[in-house]
C-alpha positions as CSV (number, residue, x, y, z in Angstrom):
1,X,24.6,-85.3,-1.3
2,X,24.7,-81.5,-1.9
3,X,27.5,-79.4,-0.6
4,X,27.5,-75.8,0.6
5,X,29.0,-74.7,-2.7
6,X,26.2,-76.5,-4.6
7,X,23.3,-74.8,-3.0
8,X,23.9,-71.6,-1.0
9,X,20.7,-70.8,0.8
10,X,20.8,-69.5,4.4
11,X,17.6,-69.3,6.3
12,X,17.2,-65.9,8.0
13,X,13.5,-65.7,8.9
14,X,10.5,-68.0,9.3
15,X,9.7,-67.9,5.5
16,X,13.3,-68.7,4.7
17,X,13.4,-71.5,7.2
18,X,10.2,-73.0,5.7
19,X,11.7,-72.7,2.2
20,X,14.9,-74.4,3.5
21,X,12.9,-77.3,4.8
22,X,11.1,-77.7,1.5
23,X,14.5,-77.5,-0.4
24,X,16.1,-80.0,2.0
25,X,13.2,-82.4,1.3
26,X,13.6,-82.1,-2.4
27,X,17.3,-82.5,-2.3
28,X,17.0,-85.6,-0.2
29,X,15.1,-87.3,-3.1
30,X,17.9,-86.6,-5.6
31,X,21.2,-88.3,-6.3
32,X,24.5,-86.5,-6.1
33,X,24.7,-85.5,-9.8
34,X,21.1,-84.2,-9.8
35,X,22.0,-82.1,-6.7
36,X,25.1,-80.8,-8.4
37,X,23.0,-79.7,-11.4
38,X,20.3,-78.1,-9.2
39,X,22.9,-76.2,-7.2
40,X,24.6,-74.9,-10.3
41,X,21.3,-73.8,-11.9
42,X,20.4,-72.1,-8.7
43,X,23.7,-70.2,-8.8
44,X,22.9,-69.0,-12.3
45,X,25.0,-71.3,-14.5
46,X,23.7,-72.2,-17.9
47,X,23.0,-75.8,-19.0
48,X,25.9,-75.5,-21.4
49,X,28.3,-74.4,-18.7
50,X,27.1,-77.1,-16.3
51,X,27.4,-79.8,-19.0
52,X,31.0,-78.8,-19.6
53,X,31.9,-78.7,-15.9
54,X,30.3,-82.0,-15.1
55,X,31.6,-83.6,-18.3
56,X,28.2,-84.7,-19.6
57,X,26.1,-83.7,-22.6
58,X,23.4,-81.1,-22.5
59,X,21.0,-84.0,-23.5
60,X,22.0,-85.8,-20.3
61,X,21.2,-82.7,-18.2
62,X,17.8,-82.4,-19.8
63,X,17.2,-86.1,-19.0
64,X,18.2,-85.4,-15.4
65,X,15.9,-82.4,-15.3
66,X,13.0,-84.6,-16.4
67,X,13.9,-87.2,-13.8
68,X,14.1,-84.5,-11.1
69,X,10.6,-83.2,-12.0
70,X,9.2,-86.7,-11.9
71,X,10.8,-87.4,-8.5
72,X,9.4,-84.3,-7.0
73,X,6.1,-84.7,-8.8
74,X,5.8,-81.3,-10.3
75,X,4.3,-82.6,-13.5
76,X,5.2,-80.4,-16.5
77,X,5.3,-77.1,-14.7
78,X,9.0,-76.5,-15.6
79,X,9.4,-78.5,-18.7
80,X,9.7,-76.3,-21.8
């Protein structure tokens, strides 16, 4: 699953703790590679940089993104 370097969020107040619970619930639904991608996006990396680092194509990352959105049932909110 995710590692501390993949997603660096530290809960400091009630709102942060609630956000952390939501994030933990989302990450629990994802496989390791999807968690890696989410963590790297959260930390500001571009899709191109992530693809290079994970040794996959950008097309693969966009497929993962669609799969993540489907898993967490956000519809088309973040699909461009």
